[in-house]
Structure formats: C-alpha cells, structure tokens
N, C-alpha and C positions, 0 to 999 in steps of 0.2 A: 504494500500500500504506500501511497505518497505521504511524506511527512506533513504535507499541507492539509491532509484530511483531519477531521476532528474525531478524536476517540473519546467516548463517554463511558464513565465508570459509574455503575449503579450499585451502591453498597459500600459505604466508607467505614468499614469496621476493622477488625484485626488484620485481615488479609487485604482488604481494599486499600487501606492507607499506604502500606508499603508498595502495593501494586502501582498506585498513582505515582509514587516517587520513582519507581523503575521506568515507567513510561515517559515521564517528564525528562529524566536523565538521558533517555534514548533519543530525545529530540522531538517527541510527539506533541501535538496540540491537544491538551487533555482538559475535559470538563468533567465534573462529578456531581452526584446528587445522592441523597439519602433521606429516609423518612425523618431522621433526627437532624437538627441543625449542626452540621459539621463544617461550616464555612471556614472557620479558623484552621482546622486540620488540613482541609483541601488546599487553601491558599498557602499554608506553610510548606506544603509539598510542591508548590509551584504550579498548581492547576487552577482552573477557574470554577467557582461554585455556581451551580445552576439549580435553583430550587424547583423550577418547573421545566424539566427537560422535555422538549417537543420533538427534536430530531438530531441526528448526528450522522457521521459516515460509518463508523464502526462502534457497536455497542457491546460493552463487556459488563456482564452482571455477576455479582457475587451475593446471592440471596441466602438468608439463614437456613432454609430447608424446603421440603416438598410443598408445604402449605403455601408458602410465599411464592414459590415458583409456579404453582398451579394458578394462583391469582394474578400473576404478572402478565401484562400485555406489553410487548416490546414497542418502543417508539419507532417512528419512521427512520430507517437506516439502510445502508447498503448491505451490511452484514451484522448479524447478532451472534456473539459467542458467549454461551452461558458457562461460567466457571463453577457453578453451584454443584455440590454433591447431591444430584437429584436421583430420582428413581428411574427404573427402566421404563415404566409407564409414562413418565414425563417426556421421555424422548419420542414417544409414539404420537404425541399431539401434533396437529397440523398448525403451521403458522404462516402468516402472509409475507414474512421476510425470510431471505436466505439465512440459515443458521447452522451452528455447530454446537453440540454438547461437548464440553471440554473440562470435566472436573479435574481438580488439582490434587497431586500427591506432594506432600511436604508441607511444613507448617510455616509460621511467621518468619523464622530465621531463613528458611529456604527462599521465601519470597524476597526478603531483603537482599539476599545474595544472588538473586537471579537463577536459582537452582531448582525451580519448580519442575515437576514432571506432570505432563498433561496426557489424558486418555481421551482421544477425540473420536466422536461419532458424527458422521455426516459425509457429504461428497468430498472426494479427494481434491477436486479442483478448488473448492472453497478453502480447504486447509492449505493448499499450496499458496493461494493468494494471501492468506492470513499469517503464514509462517514468519515472515520478517517482523511483524508486530509481536507475535507470541514469543519470539526469541528475546524480546526485551526483558522477559522475566522467567522464561522456561528454558532449561538446558536440555531436557529430554521431551520429545513429542512423539507419542504413539498414535498412529491412525488405526483405530480398532475395527471400524466398519461403519455401518449405516447409523442413522439417527437412533439414539438410545443406547448404542453399544458402548460408548464412552462412559455413560452413567453406570451401566451394569458392570463393566470391568473394574471401575474404581470401587464400587460397593463390594465386589467379591474379594478384591485385594484387601480392603479394610476388614472384611469379615475374617479372613485368614489371620490378620494381625491380632485382632481382638481375641480370637481363639487361642493363638499361640501365647498371648499374654496371660490368659487365664490358666492354661495348662502349666506354663512355666511357674506361675505363682503357686499353684496347688502343689507342684513337685517340690519347690524350694521351701514351702512351709513345712512339709513333711520332713525334708532333710534337716531343717533347722531344729525342729522338735526332737529329732533323734540324734542330734549332736554334730551334724555336718554344717559348716558355715555356708551361707548363700553365695559368698564370693568364691569359695572353693568349687561349689557345684556349677557356678557359671563358667569357671575356667575349664571344667570338665566337659561342659556342653559345647563349648566353642570347638568347631571342627569335627564334632561327633555326629552320629546319626540324629541326635536331638537338637542340633543347632538350628537357628532361624535368624531372620533379620531382627526379630524382637530381641532374642538373646544377645546378639552381637552389638546392636545399636541402642536399644532402649531399656533393656533390663538394668543397666547401671543407674538409670534415673530412678526406677522403682526402688532399688536397693539403697538409694540415698534419701528416700522419702519424697521424691518428686513425682507427682501424679500427672504431669504433663497438662498444665492448666490452659493450654491454648484453645481448647474446644470443650463445649458443654456436654455433660453426660446425657442429657435428654436428646441432643442431636446425634450422639453416637448410637443410642438406642433406635432412633428414627431410621438410621441407615440399616441396621440389622432387620428391623421390621419390614423395610422395603425389600430386602432379600427374601424374607419369609413369604411375602405376598407374591413375589415373582416365582418362587419355587412352587407355591401352591397353584398358581395359575398354569405353570408349565407341567404340573403333575410329576415333579421329581421329588425324591425323598429328601427331607431336610431336618432330621431329628437333632443333629449336632448344631445346626444353625439355630434352631429353636432353644436348645439348651444354653448356648452362648447368649442369646437374647434374654432368656429367662433370668440368668444370673445378673444381667445388667438392669433388668426390671426390678430385681430385688435391691440392687445397689441404688437405683433411683428412689425407690420407696424408703430406703434407709437414710440416704444422705440428702435427698431432695435434688432439685435441678442445679447442682453445683457444676463448676468447671472441672474438667479432668478426663482425659482419655483413658486413664488407668484407674478409674473408680470401680470397675469390675474387680480387678485385683485387690483394691482397697476393701471391697466388701468381703472377699475371701479372708483377708487379714483380720477383719473384725470378727469373723466367725471363728478363726483360730485363736483369737485373743491376744495376738501380738503382731507387730509389723515386721516385715523382712529387714527393715533398717536396724532393728534391734540386734540382729545377728552379725553385724559388721565388727 
C-alpha cells in the first residue's frame, strides 16, 4: 500500500496502543478511535484521534472479543483487516468490504518489538497487497486459507497452550508435594518427550508467581468456548477441550474476571494449597 493512504486503528487498548506506535514509526498516516476517550494516548503515539470514524483506506480492528466483533460494522474502506481473536463462525459472515481475518500471536512486548505472528484467513491477493503494512508490526505471517481459517488456527494454537499449561502445573504440583523442586522438573522437561513451548518459554513466569496479566481470564475462556462450539458443530470429539474449558470456568468462578492467562494454573495451585513459586 502507499504511505499516502490512511490507516485507521479501531481499538486503542493494550495491543492497539503499541500497534499505533509501530505504524507511525513505519511512516504510515494513522488515525485511531475507541469507545473510550483515548485522544491523549493516540496523539502521544503520533497519530490523529478521530472520535467518529467514517472512512479510511485500510482499517485495522482490535476488538475485545466475539460479542464486539459480531456487533461491529466496518466503515467504508479499501481493505479491512481484523486482528481480533475471533471465532470460526465470525469468519463465515459476509461483509461489503474486502477483508482478512488476521488474529495475532504474541503479547504486548511482541507488538512493541514488531515481532507479532499473524494467522491470516482470506484471499491470497489481499494478503499480498497488505503485507508491506503488516510487516510494520508482524515478523511472521501465515496464510492459513479462506475466511475464518485464521481465526480457527489461532484458537487451536491457544487451546494447545492452555492445555499444556494446565498439565505442566498439575505435574509440577505433584512433584513439589513429593519432594522434587519445580525448577528441577522443568530442567528435566526441556528437550524431553514432555517438552513444549509453554515449558520452555512461559513456565518460568509461573514459577516466579507471574500469571501473565496481559489478557483477561474471561477472554481466555471465551476462546476455549469458541473451540467447543466449532467442534460441536463439526461433530468431532472434544472431551479434552471441554475439560480445559471447565477448569478455566472454575478459575473464573473462583477469582472473578481478573487479568491473567495463567489463572487456570493458579486455580490448580489453590486446590493444592500452595503455589509453585513456593518450591523455588
């Protein structure tokens, strides 16, 4: 796309704010809006605040979840790229503007560093035209398939991560209760048949008492419930998915709608009566 085109960002939150900064740094003309008054944040990032967005060239949306995505109608634009972690069903809806679903992998720090991973659903030609813009903040871009496939791929990847986190926590709680330190068990997991991205990259956070507060527990559960619905509609077995979701429902009932991607493991710690951080 041409740098003269206007890029609009809808959703100036944890991810939207550093996204704006990345786009501005790359030389794009950026406007932004949000339901909340975020003018000062937007202008501090070098973009223009537009409280009533009517049109733009390229529209980037970062909405809280499925309910907001279902209710959203894109403004007049040449291309709409939705970065929300939406459901597979959301990708099947028809829209009047050319669009891509491109949910993001990586958190706030990855956005700040331009190291986001995108899982893109939609026509390859649209992705090709959007790639220079997306490279402003994404280091890895996967074209997964047609509309909705990007949403689905991201949800399934997240489901695996949540499952790994719960199983690792359950295993290490048993190890700690029976006299093996969590740090020792993690070192044994690395490179073994039980290794995972969670064990190598994120388990140290849990062992230090950091529950990864970038995203809310309720939104994490919403993603799992989206997978449950997709599996039910497709007629595929999903007892493990439902178990992972049930444990997070219990965590939500216990802790409330707090922030933390690792509140499922925190729920298991509460059931054990001790946190893994005690074993360090």
